[in-house]
N, C-alpha and C positions, 0 to 999 in steps of 0.2 A: 504493500500500500504506500509505503514511503516513496518509492521510486515513481509511482503512478502520478504524483503531483508535480513532478519536475517537468518543466517545459523543454521542448526540443531546442537544441542549440541552433540559433538563427544567425544570419549575417548582419543583423542590425548592429550599429555602432553606438548604442545608447549608453553603454557603460564600459569602463576600462576593466580589463581582466587582470587577475594576479598572474595567471598562466593560461595559455590557450589549452583547451582540452587535449588536443593532439600532442603538444609538447609535454604536457603532464603525463600522459600515458606512456610516451617514450621514455621519459626520465624515471618513471617508477620501476622500470625493469621487472625484476622478479617479485616485487612486492605484491601481496595478495589483497590488500585492503580495497574496499570499494571507493570509487572515485565519483564525487558528486559535482554536478554543474548546477549551481544554485544562483538564481536571480534574487538578490537581497533587496526587498522593498525599503528597508530602513536605510540602506546605504546607496540605493539606486545604482548598483553595479553588479556585475556578474562575478561570482566567486568560484574558484576551483578548489574543492575540499577533498582531501584524502582521508578516508576512514569514517566509519559510522558514528563513533563517539564525538569526534570534533564537529561533524555536521549537525548532530542533534544539539550540541551545546550552542552552536550559532543560531539554531532555530529558537532556543530558549532566549537568547539575546533579542531576537526579533520580537518576541512577545513580552519582553520586560519593559514596562512603560517608563521606568526610571532611566533607561538607556537611550541616549540620543543617536548614537552610532558606534561603530567599531571598525577597526582596521587591522588587517593581517600584516604583521611585520616580520620580514626576514624568514619567510617560508616556515610558519609554525607547524605545518603538517609534514615537513621533510619530504615533499614531493620531488624537489629538484636537488636536494643536498642532504648531508648528514649533520647539518648545523644544529647545535643545541641552543642557539640564540633566538629562535623563533618564538613569537608570542602574539597574543591578540590584545591590541590597545583598545580599551573600552572607555567611551566618553559618556558621562552622565548628563542629564538635562540641567542639573544644578552647576555644571561646569567642572565638576571633579573628574578625575581620571584614575583608572586602575588597570593593571595588566593581568591577563590570565594565561596560564600554560595548560594545555589540554593533552592528556595522555591516559592510557589505561593503567589501572592500579597495579596489576601484576601480582605475583605471590612470592613470599619469602621462601627460604629453604625449608622452613617448617610447615609450609602449605598455607599459612595465613595470608590474607589480603594485605598488600603493602601499598601505602600511598606513594604516588610518584613524587620525586623530589624536584625542587627548582634548581636548574643549573646555576652553579656558583657565579659564573660570569653575568648571567641575567639578574641574579639577586643583587650583585654589586651595581649593575646598571640602573636598576630600579631604585636602589638606595640613593645613588647620586642624583637621580631625577626627582626624588622626593615622592615617589608613588608606591603604593602597595602592589604586590604581585601575589596572585592566588593560583592554586592548582585545582583543576577540575578533571574528574575522571568519570567512568561509567557509574560510580557509586552515587553521584549527585543526580543521576537520571532516574533513580528508583522512585516510584510513586508519581512520576510526572508524565505518565503515558498519555493521559487524556489531554493534558495541556500541550504536549508535543503534537499529538494528532490534530488538535484544533489549529495550531499555528502553521502546520504544514499546509492545511487547507486554506487558511486565511492568506498566507503568503502567495499561494497559487492563484487565489482570486484576484489579488492586487496585480500580480504579474501579467495575467491574461488580458487586462484592459489598460496596461500602462501606456499604450500608444494612443489612447483616446482621451479627449478632454473630459474633465469631471466637474466643471464649474456649475453646470445646471443641477446635477444630482446633489452636489455639495450644498448648494443654496436650498434645495428642497429639503434635504436632510436636516440642516441646521434650523430651518423654519419649523419642521415637525418637532424636533427635540426641544425647541424653545417654548412650544405650546404644551408639551407633555413632560412629566418627570420620568416617564417610562413608556416604552413601546416594544412590542414584539417585532422581530425581524420581518415577519410576514406583513405586518401593518405598514412598515416602511416601504416594502416592495409593492404595495398595493396602489401606490400613486401612479396613475396612468401616464403622467407627464415624464416619468423617469424610465431610463433603460435599466432593466432589472440587474443585468450583469455589472453595469457601472455603479449602480446604487449599492450592490453588495460590496464592491471594492471600496466605496466611500465609507461604509460601515466598518469594514476591516481596518481601514486607515484610522478611523476614529478610535477603534479599540486599541490600535498600536500606539496612538498618540496619548491615550488615556483620557480623552474627552468624554467617552462613554464607557460603560462597564457592563459586563455580563460574566456569569460564572463559567470560566474556561478551564478551571482546574478539575471540577467534578462532573461537568456535563458537556456532551458533545455539542458543538455549535450547529445550529440549524434554524429553520424558519420560526420555530417556537421559542427561540432564545429571547429572553427579556433584556432589553437594552435600557440602562438607567443613565441619566445625565450625571456627569461628575461635576460637582460645583467647585470652582476654584477658590 
């Protein structure tokens, strides 16, 4: 299901790539991790991500309303090199910044799960920059299956209409939400003046920006999802 939401690689030049898919495939050589070609709505760029765990952590960042954007620095997924200096630079909406290293936890010689470590060089770099660096592994994904599923779909919804203007649907949506404290998704889509696909993307963007809220942690997103206006 995860792969089903990814869009086909097109020739459009709407975003800068970290690596082209073909070059990434060639440089991976004998590595067996999955390669994801992901259009990030939050960054408005196409990302080449090696490995399921890194990909899912980036999807979590897409759904984190406190995150303004993120940047892949120096090949954090080791697609093109064996560098230990790669990390993800995360920018918060309040202007703060932190870095994350994504890796599998692995197991110690005794068979117990072992947290991946932060490379010493990266730790020193973060210290000199005055930012915190955190490690993320598959362990932090436990219990977030519904949230991940929802944001895979919401990202796909935004990606599919990114080439179309959204100003009309945005105006209609804002007007609806200004008159109501809460509406179901199907109520928003019922406006005959709106393109339903674009309106869905406007709803997804509002959820990503944190201007509206619905339960994406315990319930799958759908037409019966209740949208609530977030008061600033």
